[in-house]
Phi, psi and omega in degrees: 000326182294326179293322178292324179295317178294321177297321177300315179296322177296324175297318176297320179297321178298328179288321184260346183306315179300324179287320182290316182272346175071041176249160187250200183290154000276349182297320181298313180297316180300313181293323181285340174278314185283333181304307178296328178295312180297313182296317181295315179295319179295320180296316180289325182287356175296325180283136185304324182293336181256009184305326179299344177297344180298338181290340175293327176298330177297317179293317179295318178298320178296321177295315179298327179289327182269337187302321181303325180277323182284327183255353176072055179287162169280182185295310182299307178297327180294316179297315178300314181295318180295316181294312181295319179298316178296316178298318179296321179294318179294315181294329178294327180280340177272145177143145182281153174283155178286136182272346181244158176258131183251139173065235182148342177062207183292331181297331180293337177289336181267354180293135183294328179295324180293322181293329180292336181282341185276000000 
């Protein structure tokens, strides 16, 4: 849960970082688009049933890590993007596995134990 909380804070930082650090486009637009995505996914991934959403942070982190070269950031935005991207990738890999099994979807309808209950 602590890794998701830190990811949530990093998403908030991506939203306010351009104003605090004073950098412009294209880094500002990129961070303001990805910030709510990271914060929202991290918030939802706090619950065990939604924990697999943390892997989306791995993709976002990889994009943030590559964006300075692909979009041509200045030095300040590039450092911010590299640090946040690296942290998101590491935090996506951290996290406990769920100890319970949730739901079962359509496959649970075909389970023989389920048919015995009907």
